[in-house]
C-alpha positions as CSV (number, residue, x, y, z in Angstrom):
1,M,67.7,91.9,39.4
2,T,67.4,89.1,36.9
3,D,64.9,86.2,37.3
4,T,67.9,83.9,37.9
5,R,69.5,86.1,40.7
6,R,65.9,86.4,42.2
7,L,65.5,82.6,42.2
8,L,69.0,82.0,43.7
9,D,68.2,84.7,46.4
10,E,65.0,82.9,47.2
11,A,66.6,79.5,47.3
12,I,69.1,80.8,49.9
13,A,66.5,82.5,52.1
14,A,64.2,79.4,51.9
15,R,67.1,77.0,52.8
16,R,67.8,79.0,55.9
17,R,64.0,78.9,56.9
18,A,63.9,75.1,56.0
19,G,67.0,74.7,58.5
20,V,64.9,75.5,61.5
21,V,62.1,73.0,60.6
22,S,62.0,70.1,62.9
23,G,63.1,66.9,61.5
24,L,65.1,68.2,58.5
25,R,68.4,68.8,60.3
26,G,71.1,66.4,58.7
27,L,68.7,65.2,55.9
28,A,69.9,67.6,53.1
29,R,72.4,66.3,50.8
30,Q,75.6,68.6,51.0
31,D,76.9,69.5,47.7
32,P,80.3,71.3,47.6
33,R,79.5,73.2,44.2
34,P,78.2,76.7,44.4
35,L,74.6,77.2,44.4
36,G,74.7,78.7,40.9
37,A,76.3,75.7,39.5
38,Q,73.1,73.8,40.0
39,T,71.5,75.9,37.4
40,P,72.0,74.4,33.9
41,T,73.6,76.5,31.4
42,A,72.7,74.5,28.4
43,A,69.5,72.9,27.1
44,T,68.4,70.0,29.1
45,D,65.7,67.4,28.7
46,E,64.8,67.4,32.5
47,A,62.7,70.0,34.4
48,C,61.5,70.6,37.8
49,E,58.1,68.9,38.4
50,L,57.0,71.8,40.7
51,C,57.7,74.9,38.8
52,G,58.9,73.7,35.3
53,I,62.4,75.2,35.1
54,G,65.1,73.3,33.6
55,I,67.2,71.3,36.0
56,P,70.6,69.6,35.6
57,E,71.0,65.7,35.5
58,D,72.4,65.8,39.1
59,H,69.3,67.4,40.8
60,R,67.6,67.2,44.0
61,H,64.6,64.8,44.8
62,L,61.6,65.2,47.1
63,L,59.2,62.5,48.1
64,A,55.4,63.2,47.8
65,L,54.1,61.4,50.9
66,A,50.5,60.8,49.9
67,E,51.4,59.3,46.5
68,R,54.8,57.8,47.6
69,R,56.3,59.4,44.4
70,I,59.7,60.8,43.8
71,V,59.6,64.3,42.6
72,C,62.5,66.0,40.5
73,A,63.2,69.5,41.9
74,C,65.1,72.6,41.3
75,E,67.2,74.1,44.1
76,A,64.7,76.8,44.9
77,C,61.7,74.3,45.1
78,W,63.7,71.8,47.0
79,A,64.5,74.2,49.6
80,M,60.9,75.7,49.7
81,R,59.0,72.5,49.7
82,S,61.1,70.5,52.1
83,G,59.5,72.1,55.1
84,E,56.0,71.4,53.8
85,G,53.9,68.7,55.1
86,D,53.4,67.0,51.9
87,Y,57.1,66.6,51.0
88,R,60.2,65.2,52.4
89,P,63.8,65.5,51.2
90,T,65.0,62.0,50.3
91,G,67.7,60.4,52.8
92,N,71.4,60.7,52.4
93,R,73.0,57.7,53.7
94,T,74.0,54.4,52.1
95,L,74.6,51.6,54.8
96,W,75.7,48.2,53.6
97,L,74.3,45.6,56.0
98,P,76.5,42.1,55.3
99,G,75.4,40.6,58.4
100,L,71.6,41.1,58.2
101,E,69.6,38.1,59.5
102,V,66.6,37.1,57.3
103,P,65.5,33.6,57.6
104,D,63.8,31.9,54.7
105,D,60.5,31.5,56.7
106,L,60.5,35.2,57.6
107,W,61.0,36.3,54.1
108,A,58.1,33.8,53.1
109,S,55.9,35.7,55.4
110,F,56.4,38.9,53.5
111,Q,54.8,37.2,50.5
112,I,56.8,38.9,48.1
113,P,56.9,36.7,45.0
114,I,60.4,37.7,43.9
115,G,63.8,38.0,45.8
116,L,64.2,41.7,45.1
117,A,62.2,44.3,47.0
118,F,62.8,47.4,49.2
119,F,60.9,48.1,52.5
120,M,59.9,51.6,53.8
121,E,58.1,52.9,56.9
122,S,55.3,55.0,55.6
123,T,54.0,57.7,58.0
124,V,50.8,58.1,55.9
125,T,49.6,54.6,56.2
126,A,51.5,54.1,59.4
127,C,52.7,50.7,58.4
128,V,55.7,49.2,56.7
129,V,55.3,48.9,52.9
130,A,57.1,46.5,50.7
131,M,57.8,47.4,47.0
132,Y,59.1,45.1,44.5
133,P,60.0,45.6,40.8
134,S,58.1,44.5,37.8
135,P,58.1,45.2,34.0
136,G,55.4,48.0,34.8
137,G,57.1,49.6,37.7
138,A,56.9,49.1,41.4
139,T,54.2,46.8,43.1
140,E,53.3,47.6,46.5
141,S,52.3,45.4,49.3
142,E,51.6,46.3,53.1
143,L,53.4,44.0,55.6
144,H,51.9,42.3,58.4
145,F,52.9,43.9,61.6
146,E,54.2,40.6,63.1
147,S,56.4,40.1,60.4
148,W,58.2,43.4,60.5
149,T,58.5,43.3,64.1
150,R,60.3,40.1,64.1
151,M,62.5,41.4,61.3
152,R,63.4,44.3,63.6
153,S,63.9,42.1,66.7
154,L,66.5,40.1,64.7
155,N,68.2,43.2,63.3
156,P,68.1,46.2,65.7
157,V,69.9,48.4,63.1
158,L,66.5,48.6,61.5
159,D,65.3,50.6,64.4
160,N,66.9,53.6,62.9
161,L,65.6,53.5,59.6
162,E,64.1,56.8,58.9
163,P,60.5,56.8,58.0
164,D,59.5,57.8,54.4
165,I,62.9,59.1,53.2
166,E,65.0,55.9,53.2
167,G,64.5,52.1,52.6
168,L,66.0,48.8,53.1
169,I,66.8,47.2,49.8
170,A,67.1,43.4,49.6
171,N,68.5,41.4,46.8
172,R,67.9,37.6,47.6
173,L,68.5,36.7,44.1
174,A,72.4,37.1,44.9
175,D,74.4,34.7,46.6
176,P,75.0,35.5,49.5
177,P,71.9,37.8,49.7
178,M,72.6,41.6,49.8
179,Y,71.0,44.1,52.1
180,V,71.6,47.9,52.2
181,I,69.7,51.0,53.7
182,A,69.7,53.6,50.9
183,P,67.9,57.1,50.3
184,I,64.3,56.4,49.0
185,D,65.0,57.8,45.6
186,R,67.8,55.2,45.3
187,C,65.3,52.6,46.2
188,Y,62.8,53.8,43.4
189,A,65.7,53.9,41.0
190,L,66.0,50.2,41.3
191,T,62.6,49.6,40.0
192,G,63.3,52.1,37.1
193,T,66.4,50.2,36.3
194,I,64.4,47.0,35.8
195,K,61.7,48.6,34.0
196,A,64.1,50.2,31.5
197,H,66.1,46.9,30.9
198,W,63.3,44.4,30.9
199,E,62.9,42.1,27.9
200,G,60.3,39.4,27.1
201,I,58.7,37.4,29.7
202,S,61.4,36.6,32.2
203,G,63.2,40.0,31.7
204,G,66.5,38.6,29.8
205,P,70.0,39.0,30.8
206,G,70.0,42.6,30.6
207,V,68.0,42.9,33.8
208,H,70.2,40.6,35.6
209,D,73.3,42.8,34.5
210,A,71.6,46.1,35.2
211,V,70.7,44.7,38.9
212,A,74.4,43.7,39.5
213,R,75.7,47.1,38.4
214,F,73.1,48.9,40.5
215,F,74.2,46.9,43.6
216,E,77.9,47.6,42.8
217,A,77.2,51.3,42.7
218,L,75.4,51.0,46.2
219,R,78.4,49.0,47.6
220,A,80.8,51.6,46.3
221,E,78.7,54.5,47.8
222,A,78.4,52.9,51.1
223,T,82.1,52.1,51.2
224,A,83.0,55.7,50.4
225,R,81.1,57.0,53.5
């Protein structure tokens, strides 16, 4: 049995085990391609952060809970680690929220210095964390309980926000403001996009264009679901 065949067999068996783990049902992103198609056949610059094997550009992600860090994973590691306490598979829904109610005074109570951020409920800290992008990456701030409670009371749709694995992205730089619930790896991708396109002190026009394209893609993903 080749190493590749062994890895594939282990991945299938691990997926079956992971399927019975409480809380995982429905979180895995379904991919219509055969499992073997996930294994790269050519050289790649990306590798699984858990085992080091090469992975395709379109690969799975896990969230490392304690560090709140996105981990790139091969199929086998994604399946085996999804049921472990330290990791969660990222969410799989994109929900556009055109009617979200966020008054200016409520936003001000979050004490976020820019109009672009995402919010996630962390089971590690037992609170809601706001992260906003900067040239150096994501800057983190824990929200006051009263502020998030008011946010949820105004917008009951947030009661269904899955802890850890998905977040609410807010873009109040746009007119009108944009709000969308997205998988947590997509939330972190926003901060990576801004970091990659930032120029000078103010960020430059490249950042604004990149953010616009990012939200256009999210809207298309939400419309397609």
